[in-house]
Jmol script that loads the backbone (N, CA, C; Angstrom):
load data "model"
ATOM      1  N   MET A   1     162.052  70.248 337.846  1.00  0.00           N
ATOM      2  CA  MET A   1     162.328  68.943 338.408  1.00  0.00           C
ATOM      3  C   MET A   1     162.628  67.960 337.274  1.00  0.00           C
ATOM      4  N   LYS A   2     163.625  67.159 337.451  1.00  0.00           N
ATOM      5  CA  LYS A   2     164.066  66.206 336.433  1.00  0.00           C
ATOM      6  C   LYS A   2     163.188  64.960 336.388  1.00  0.00           C
ATOM      7  N   TYR A   3     163.228  64.308 335.251  1.00  0.00           N
ATOM      8  CA  TYR A   3     162.554  63.024 335.059  1.00  0.00           C
ATOM      9  C   TYR A   3     163.603  61.919 335.021  1.00  0.00           C
ATOM     10  N   THR A   4     163.222  60.731 335.422  1.00  0.00           N
ATOM     11  CA  THR A   4     164.065  59.553 335.280  1.00  0.00           C
ATOM     12  C   THR A   4     163.745  58.925 333.931  1.00  0.00           C
ATOM     13  N   VAL A   5     164.773  58.690 333.136  1.00  0.00           N
ATOM     14  CA  VAL A   5     164.592  58.089 331.810  1.00  0.00           C
ATOM     15  C   VAL A   5     164.937  56.614 331.901  1.00  0.00           C
ATOM     16  N   LEU A   6     163.967  55.766 331.579  1.00  0.00           N
ATOM     17  CA  LEU A   6     164.145  54.321 331.594  1.00  0.00           C
ATOM     18  C   LEU A   6     163.929  53.777 330.186  1.00  0.00           C
ATOM     19  N   TRP A   7     164.823  52.924 329.753  1.00  0.00           N
ATOM     20  CA  TRP A   7     164.687  52.261 328.461  1.00  0.00           C
ATOM     21  C   TRP A   7     164.166  50.861 328.731  1.00  0.00           C
ATOM     22  N   VAL A   8     163.043  50.481 328.096  1.00  0.00           N
ATOM     23  CA  VAL A   8     162.562  49.109 328.251  1.00  0.00           C
ATOM     24  C   VAL A   8     163.601  48.186 327.618  1.00  0.00           C
ATOM     25  N   ARG A   9     163.620  46.935 328.048  1.00  0.00           N
ATOM     26  CA  ARG A   9     164.670  46.002 327.605  1.00  0.00           C
ATOM     27  C   ARG A   9     164.782  45.879 326.094  1.00  0.00           C
ATOM     28  N   ARG A  10     163.631  45.809 325.438  1.00  0.00           N
ATOM     29  CA  ARG A  10     163.642  45.653 323.977  1.00  0.00           C
ATOM     30  C   ARG A  10     164.311  46.859 323.310  1.00  0.00           C
ATOM     31  N   ALA A  11     163.992  48.061 323.785  1.00  0.00           N
ATOM     32  CA  ALA A  11     164.591  49.271 323.227  1.00  0.00           C
ATOM     33  C   ALA A  11     166.085  49.322 323.530  1.00  0.00           C
ATOM     34  N   GLU A  12     166.456  48.931 324.731  1.00  0.00           N
ATOM     35  CA  GLU A  12     167.859  48.906 325.107  1.00  0.00           C
ATOM     36  C   GLU A  12     168.641  47.925 324.232  1.00  0.00           C
ATOM     37  N   ALA A  13     168.049  46.761 323.978  1.00  0.00           N
ATOM     38  CA  ALA A  13     168.702  45.764 323.122  1.00  0.00           C
ATOM     39  C   ALA A  13     168.830  46.275 321.682  1.00  0.00           C
ATOM     40  N   LYS A  14     167.796  46.953 321.191  1.00  0.00           N
ATOM     41  CA  LYS A  14     167.857  47.499 319.831  1.00  0.00           C
ATOM     42  C   LYS A  14     168.927  48.576 319.728  1.00  0.00           C
ATOM     43  N   LEU A  15     169.046  49.411 320.770  1.00  0.00           N
ATOM     44  CA  LEU A  15     170.082  50.441 320.773  1.00  0.00           C
ATOM     45  C   LEU A  15     171.469  49.797 320.737  1.00  0.00           C
ATOM     46  N   ALA A  16     171.669  48.753 321.506  1.00  0.00           N
ATOM     47  CA  ALA A  16     172.958  48.055 321.501  1.00  0.00           C
ATOM     48  C   ALA A  16     173.259  47.479 320.120  1.00  0.00           C
ATOM     49  N   GLN A  17     172.250  46.930 319.466  1.00  0.00           N
ATOM     50  CA  GLN A  17     172.445  46.383 318.120  1.00  0.00           C
ATOM     51  C   GLN A  17     172.769  47.491 317.123  1.00  0.00           C
ATOM     52  N   ILE A  18     172.041  48.599 317.206  1.00  0.00           N
ATOM     53  CA  ILE A  18     172.317  49.735 316.311  1.00  0.00           C
ATOM     54  C   ILE A  18     173.756  50.197 316.491  1.00  0.00           C
ATOM     55  N   TRP A  19     174.169  50.330 317.750  1.00  0.00           N
ATOM     56  CA  TRP A  19     175.528  50.793 318.041  1.00  0.00           C
ATOM     57  C   TRP A  19     176.573  49.816 317.506  1.00  0.00           C
ATOM     58  N   SER A  20     176.357  48.522 317.731  1.00  0.00           N
ATOM     59  CA  SER A  20     177.359  47.538 317.321  1.00  0.00           C
ATOM     60  C   SER A  20     177.486  47.435 315.809  1.00  0.00           C
ATOM     61  N   GLU A  21     176.424  47.748 315.083  1.00  0.00           N
ATOM     62  CA  GLU A  21     176.448  47.676 313.620  1.00  0.00           C
ATOM     63  C   GLU A  21     176.814  49.009 312.961  1.00  0.00           C
ATOM     64  N   ALA A  22     176.942  50.061 313.759  1.00  0.00           N
ATOM     65  CA  ALA A  22     177.144  51.403 313.206  1.00  0.00           C
ATOM     66  C   ALA A  22     178.588  51.659 312.803  1.00  0.00           C
ATOM     67  N   ALA A  23     178.751  52.300 311.672  1.00  0.00           N
ATOM     68  CA  ALA A  23     180.071  52.767 311.256  1.00  0.00           C
ATOM     69  C   ALA A  23     180.420  54.051 312.015  1.00  0.00           C
ATOM     70  N   ASP A  24     179.372  54.741 312.488  1.00  0.00           N
ATOM     71  CA  ASP A  24     179.531  56.012 313.183  1.00  0.00           C
ATOM     72  C   ASP A  24     179.102  55.881 314.652  1.00  0.00           C
ATOM     73  N   ARG A  25     179.777  55.017 315.383  1.00  0.00           N
ATOM     74  CA  ARG A  25     179.411  54.732 316.776  1.00  0.00           C
ATOM     75  C   ARG A  25     179.417  55.981 317.656  1.00  0.00           C
ATOM     76  N   THR A  26     180.330  56.897 317.385  1.00  0.00           N
ATOM     77  CA  THR A  26     180.378  58.125 318.177  1.00  0.00           C
ATOM     78  C   THR A  26     179.094  58.931 317.999  1.00  0.00           C
ATOM     79  N   ALA A  27     178.577  58.997 316.795  1.00  0.00           N
ATOM     80  CA  ALA A  27     177.334  59.733 316.537  1.00  0.00           C
ATOM     81  C   ALA A  27     176.154  59.062 317.233  1.00  0.00           C
ATOM     82  N   VAL A  28     176.122  57.733 317.225  1.00  0.00           N
ATOM     83  CA  VAL A  28     175.045  57.000 317.899  1.00  0.00           C
ATOM     84  C   VAL A  28     175.114  57.237 319.406  1.00  0.00           C
ATOM     85  N   THR A  29     176.309  57.165 319.961  1.00  0.00           N
ATOM     86  CA  THR A  29     176.488  57.405 321.394  1.00  0.00           C
ATOM     87  C   THR A  29     176.063  58.818 321.763  1.00  0.00           C
ATOM     88  N   HIS A  30     176.482  59.789 320.976  1.00  0.00           N
ATOM     89  CA  HIS A  30     176.126  61.185 321.235  1.00  0.00           C
ATOM     90  C   HIS A  30     174.605  61.380 321.162  1.00  0.00           C
ATOM     91  N   ALA A  31     173.969  60.780 320.166  1.00  0.00           N
ATOM     92  CA  ALA A  31     172.518  60.907 320.018  1.00  0.00           C
ATOM     93  C   ALA A  31     171.785  60.274 321.203  1.00  0.00           C
ATOM     94  N   ALA A  32     172.227  59.099 321.628  1.00  0.00           N
ATOM     95  CA  ALA A  32     171.593  58.430 322.772  1.00  0.00           C
ATOM     96  C   ALA A  32     171.732  59.275 324.033  1.00  0.00           C
ATOM     97  N   ASN A  33     172.897  59.847 324.246  1.00  0.00           N
ATOM     98  CA  ASN A  33     173.103  60.713 325.410  1.00  0.00           C
ATOM     99  C   ASN A  33     172.235  61.967 325.326  1.00  0.00           C
ATOM    100  N   SER A  34     172.123  62.542 324.140  1.00  0.00           N
ATOM    101  CA  SER A  34     171.281  63.726 323.953  1.00  0.00           C
ATOM    102  C   SER A  34     169.809  63.404 324.194  1.00  0.00           C
ATOM    103  N   LEU A  35     169.375  62.241 323.730  1.00  0.00           N
ATOM    104  CA  LEU A  35     167.993  61.816 323.975  1.00  0.00           C
ATOM    105  C   LEU A  35     167.720  61.712 325.470  1.00  0.00           C
ATOM    106  N   ASP A  36     168.629  61.073 326.192  1.00  0.00           N
ATOM    107  CA  ASP A  36     168.465  60.953 327.645  1.00  0.00           C
ATOM    108  C   ASP A  36     168.379  62.328 328.311  1.00  0.00           C
ATOM    109  N   THR A  37     169.232  63.236 327.887  1.00  0.00           N
ATOM    110  CA  THR A  37     169.246  64.579 328.476  1.00  0.00           C
ATOM    111  C   THR A  37     167.949  65.324 328.183  1.00  0.00           C
ATOM    112  N   GLU A  38     167.535  65.334 326.922  1.00  0.00           N
ATOM    113  CA  GLU A  38     166.311  66.046 326.552  1.00  0.00           C
ATOM    114  C   GLU A  38     165.088  65.469 327.250  1.00  0.00           C
ATOM    115  N   LEU A  39     164.981  64.148 327.254  1.00  0.00           N
ATOM    116  CA  LEU A  39     163.828  63.503 327.877  1.00  0.00           C
ATOM    117  C   LEU A  39     163.838  63.697 329.389  1.00  0.00           C
ATOM    118  N   GLY A  40     165.014  63.743 329.975  1.00  0.00           N
ATOM    119  CA  GLY A  40     165.113  63.935 331.414  1.00  0.00           C
ATOM    120  C   GLY A  40     164.781  65.339 331.867  1.00  0.00           C
ATOM    121  N   ASN A  41     164.900  66.299 330.962  1.00  0.00           N
ATOM    122  CA  ASN A  41     164.634  67.696 331.325  1.00  0.00           C
ATOM    123  C   ASN A  41     163.165  68.074 331.213  1.00  0.00           C
ATOM    124  N   ASP A  42     162.536  67.792 330.084  1.00  0.00           N
ATOM    125  CA  ASP A  42     161.146  68.212 329.902  1.00  0.00           C
ATOM    126  C   ASP A  42     160.488  67.411 328.782  1.00  0.00           C
ATOM    127  N   PRO A  43     160.102  66.165 329.052  1.00  0.00           N
ATOM    128  CA  PRO A  43     159.577  65.296 328.001  1.00  0.00           C
ATOM    129  C   PRO A  43     158.267  65.788 327.387  1.00  0.00           C
ATOM    130  N   GLU A  44     157.499  66.572 328.125  1.00  0.00           N
ATOM    131  CA  GLU A  44     156.226  67.057 327.590  1.00  0.00           C
ATOM    132  C   GLU A  44     156.418  68.005 326.421  1.00  0.00           C
ATOM    133  N   LYS A  45     157.604  68.593 326.308  1.00  0.00           N
ATOM    134  CA  LYS A  45     157.890  69.535 325.221  1.00  0.00           C
ATOM    135  C   LYS A  45     158.776  68.917 324.145  1.00  0.00           C
ATOM    136  N   CYS A  46     159.100  67.632 324.297  1.00  0.00           N
ATOM    137  CA  CYS A  46     159.983  66.961 323.338  1.00  0.00           C
ATOM    138  C   CYS A  46     159.184  66.274 322.243  1.00  0.00           C
ATOM    139  N   GLY A  47     159.646  66.404 321.042  1.00  0.00           N
ATOM    140  CA  GLY A  47     159.107  65.637 319.934  1.00  0.00           C
ATOM    141  C   GLY A  47     157.676  65.956 319.566  1.00  0.00           C
ATOM    142  N   GLU A  48     157.019  64.931 319.024  1.00  0.00           N
ATOM    143  CA  GLU A  48     155.647  65.060 318.535  1.00  0.00           C
ATOM    144  C   GLU A  48     154.789  63.962 319.127  1.00  0.00           C
ATOM    145  N   SER A  49     153.512  64.267 319.325  1.00  0.00           N
ATOM    146  CA  SER A  49     152.610  63.270 319.904  1.00  0.00           C
ATOM    147  C   SER A  49     152.219  62.221 318.864  1.00  0.00           C
ATOM    148  N   ARG A  50     151.936  61.037 319.375  1.00  0.00           N
ATOM    149  CA  ARG A  50     151.476  59.912 318.580  1.00  0.00           C
ATOM    150  C   ARG A  50     150.301  59.268 319.299  1.00  0.00           C
ATOM    151  N   ALA A  51     149.760  58.222 318.730  1.00  0.00           N
ATOM    152  CA  ALA A  51     148.613  57.519 319.319  1.00  0.00           C
ATOM    153  C   ALA A  51     148.981  56.871 320.649  1.00  0.00           C
ATOM    154  N   ASN A  52     147.981  56.586 321.438  1.00  0.00           N
ATOM    155  CA  ASN A  52     148.119  55.850 322.699  1.00  0.00           C
ATOM    156  C   ASN A  52     149.025  56.532 323.715  1.00  0.00           C
ATOM    157  N   GLY A  53     149.066  57.854 323.696  1.00  0.00           N
ATOM    158  CA  GLY A  53     149.850  58.591 324.680  1.00  0.00           C
ATOM    159  C   GLY A  53     151.351  58.544 324.466  1.00  0.00           C
ATOM    160  N   GLU A  54     151.787  58.085 323.319  1.00  0.00           N
ATOM    161  CA  GLU A  54     153.216  58.021 323.032  1.00  0.00           C
ATOM    162  C   GLU A  54     153.651  59.270 322.273  1.00  0.00           C
ATOM    163  N   ARG A  55     154.950  59.509 322.319  1.00  0.00           N
ATOM    164  CA  ARG A  55     155.546  60.612 321.585  1.00  0.00           C
ATOM    165  C   ARG A  55     156.764  60.073 320.839  1.00  0.00           C
ATOM    166  N   ILE A  56     157.186  60.811 319.829  1.00  0.00           N
ATOM    167  CA  ILE A  56     158.372  60.448 319.051  1.00  0.00           C
ATOM    168  C   ILE A  56     159.356  61.615 319.125  1.00  0.00           C
ATOM    169  N   LEU A  57     160.625  61.279 319.260  1.00  0.00           N
ATOM    170  CA  LEU A  57     161.677  62.291 319.288  1.00  0.00           C
ATOM    171  C   LEU A  57     162.812  61.808 318.400  1.00  0.00           C
ATOM    172  N   ILE A  58     163.330  62.706 317.578  1.00  0.00           N
ATOM    173  CA  ILE A  58     164.436  62.384 316.675  1.00  0.00           C
ATOM    174  C   ILE A  58     165.646  63.212 317.071  1.00  0.00           C
ATOM    175  N   VAL A  59     166.742  62.515 317.304  1.00  0.00           N
ATOM    176  CA  VAL A  59     168.057  63.129 317.450  1.00  0.00           C
ATOM    177  C   VAL A  59     168.950  62.298 316.548  1.00  0.00           C
ATOM    178  N   SER A  60     169.163  62.797 315.369  1.00  0.00           N
ATOM    179  CA  SER A  60     169.867  62.043 314.334  1.00  0.00           C
ATOM    180  C   SER A  60     171.220  61.565 314.848  1.00  0.00           C
ATOM    181  N   PRO A  61     171.547  60.308 314.633  1.00  0.00           N
ATOM    182  CA  PRO A  61     170.953  59.340 313.730  1.00  0.00           C
ATOM    183  C   PRO A  61     169.945  58.390 314.398  1.00  0.00           C
ATOM    184  N   LEU A  62     169.367  58.773 315.525  1.00  0.00           N
ATOM    185  CA  LEU A  62     168.398  57.927 316.214  1.00  0.00           C
ATOM    186  C   LEU A  62     167.033  58.588 316.299  1.00  0.00           C
ATOM    187  N   ALA A  63     166.020  57.745 316.455  1.00  0.00           N
ATOM    188  CA  ALA A  63     164.673  58.203 316.768  1.00  0.00           C
ATOM    189  C   ALA A  63     164.119  57.251 317.820  1.00  0.00           C
ATOM    190  N   VAL A  64     163.296  57.793 318.719  1.00  0.00           N
ATOM    191  CA  VAL A  64     162.704  56.966 319.770  1.00  0.00           C
ATOM    192  C   VAL A  64     161.215  57.256 319.898  1.00  0.00           C
ATOM    193  N   THR A  65     160.496  56.258 320.371  1.00  0.00           N
ATOM    194  CA  THR A  65     159.125  56.427 320.822  1.00  0.00           C
ATOM    195  C   THR A  65     159.175  56.308 322.334  1.00  0.00           C
ATOM    196  N   PHE A  66     158.477  57.211 323.015  1.00  0.00           N
ATOM    197  CA  PHE A  66     158.522  57.193 324.474  1.00  0.00           C
ATOM    198  C   PHE A  66     157.166  57.532 325.072  1.00  0.00           C
ATOM    199  N   ARG A  67     157.029  57.177 326.346  1.00  0.00           N
ATOM    200  CA  ARG A  67     155.839  57.501 327.128  1.00  0.00           C
ATOM    201  C   ARG A  67     156.260  58.351 328.312  1.00  0.00           C
ATOM    202  N   ASP A  68     155.515  59.400 328.550  1.00  0.00           N
ATOM    203  CA  ASP A  68     155.772  60.310 329.663  1.00  0.00           C
ATOM    204  C   ASP A  68     154.805  59.963 330.801  1.00  0.00           C
ATOM    205  N   GLU A  69     155.343  59.498 331.907  1.00  0.00           N
ATOM    206  CA  GLU A  69     154.538  59.202 333.091  1.00  0.00           C
ATOM    207  C   GLU A  69     154.729  60.351 334.068  1.00  0.00           C
ATOM    208  N   THR A  70     154.037  61.460 333.784  1.00  0.00           N
ATOM    209  CA  THR A  70     154.239  62.718 334.489  1.00  0.00           C
ATOM    210  C   THR A  70     154.085  62.593 335.998  1.00  0.00           C
ATOM    211  N   ASP A  71     153.053  61.903 336.453  1.00  0.00           N
ATOM    212  CA  ASP A  71     152.815  61.794 337.893  1.00  0.00           C
ATOM    213  C   ASP A  71     153.981  61.154 338.627  1.00  0.00           C
ATOM    214  N   ASP A  72     154.657  60.219 337.985  1.00  0.00           N
ATOM    215  CA  ASP A  72     155.787  59.518 338.598  1.00  0.00           C
ATOM    216  C   ASP A  72     157.134  60.117 338.214  1.00  0.00           C
ATOM    217  N   ARG A  73     157.118  61.136 337.330  1.00  0.00           N
ATOM    218  CA  ARG A  73     158.341  61.783 336.837  1.00  0.00           C
ATOM    219  C   ARG A  73     159.272  60.765 336.159  1.00  0.00           C
ATOM    220  N   ILE A  74     158.640  59.902 335.340  1.00  0.00           N
ATOM    221  CA  ILE A  74     159.378  58.866 334.612  1.00  0.00           C
ATOM    222  C   ILE A  74     159.075  58.980 333.121  1.00  0.00           C
ATOM    223  N   VAL A  75     160.086  58.755 332.321  1.00  0.00           N
ATOM    224  CA  VAL A  75     159.935  58.650 330.871  1.00  0.00           C
ATOM    225  C   VAL A  75     160.406  57.255 330.493  1.00  0.00           C
ATOM    226  N   ARG A  76     159.571  56.528 329.751  1.00  0.00           N
ATOM    227  CA  ARG A  76     159.939  55.186 329.293  1.00  0.00           C
ATOM    228  C   ARG A  76     160.162  55.210 327.785  1.00  0.00           C
ATOM    229  N   VAL A  77     161.372  54.899 327.385  1.00  0.00           N
ATOM    230  CA  VAL A  77     161.685  54.761 325.966  1.00  0.00           C
ATOM    231  C   VAL A  77     161.267  53.347 325.579  1.00  0.00           C
ATOM    232  N   VAL A  78     160.305  53.257 324.662  1.00  0.00           N
ATOM    233  CA  VAL A  78     159.738  51.955 324.316  1.00  0.00           C
ATOM    234  C   VAL A  78     160.230  51.409 322.981  1.00  0.00           C
ATOM    235  N   ASP A  79     160.825  52.262 322.153  1.00  0.00           N
ATOM    236  CA  ASP A  79     161.361  51.796 320.875  1.00  0.00           C
ATOM    237  C   ASP A  79     162.432  52.761 320.397  1.00  0.00           C
ATOM    238  N   VAL A  80     163.381  52.253 319.648  1.00  0.00           N
ATOM    239  CA  VAL A  80     164.439  53.066 319.052  1.00  0.00           C
ATOM    240  C   VAL A  80     164.752  52.490 317.681  1.00  0.00           C
ATOM    241  N   TRP A  81     165.117  53.355 316.767  1.00  0.00           N
ATOM    242  CA  TRP A  81     165.526  52.904 315.434  1.00  0.00           C
ATOM    243  C   TRP A  81     166.490  53.917 314.842  1.00  0.00           C
ATOM    244  N   ARG A  82     167.182  53.448 313.824  1.00  0.00           N
ATOM    245  CA  ARG A  82     168.112  54.295 313.085  1.00  0.00           C
ATOM    246  C   ARG A  82     167.293  55.224 312.204  1.00  0.00           C
ATOM    247  N   PHE A  83     167.518  56.520 312.319  1.00  0.00           N
ATOM    248  CA  PHE A  83     166.799  57.511 311.534  1.00  0.00           C
ATOM    249  C   PHE A  83     167.704  58.014 310.423  1.00  0.00           C
ATOM    250  N   ARG A  84     167.209  57.918 309.222  1.00  0.00           N
ATOM    251  CA  ARG A  84     167.968  58.403 308.064  1.00  0.00           C
ATOM    252  C   ARG A  84     167.178  59.484 307.363  1.00  0.00           C
ATOM    253  N   ARG A  85     167.787  60.641 307.266  1.00  0.00           N
ATOM    254  CA  ARG A  85     167.135  61.735 306.535  1.00  0.00           C
ATOM    255  C   ARG A  85     167.087  61.399 305.059  1.00  0.00           C
ATOM    256  N   GLN A  86     166.013  61.825 304.415  1.00  0.00           N
ATOM    257  CA  GLN A  86     165.863  61.509 302.995  1.00  0.00           C
ATOM    258  C   GLN A  86     166.190  62.680 302.126  1.00  0.00           C
TER     259      GLN A  86
END
end "model"
wireframe off; spacefill off
backbone 0.3
color backbone group
């Protein structure tokens, strides 16, 4: 069963800013779409756990923090940032 992926307003605004400032907009768009797909399929197996019931998932060039609301079949993306490999 699929999950509904919701981006909180702050995360959505940050994603728009990242995209508008990116030299590689296609890569940002592809990463955002991949994040939505992965989180919508099985968020419990995505990424790594963090404090307060949050998880982190990286799909370069983006990374997100999200919450899995399993009972409601909802995933909330609460933060996004540009991820740069070192």
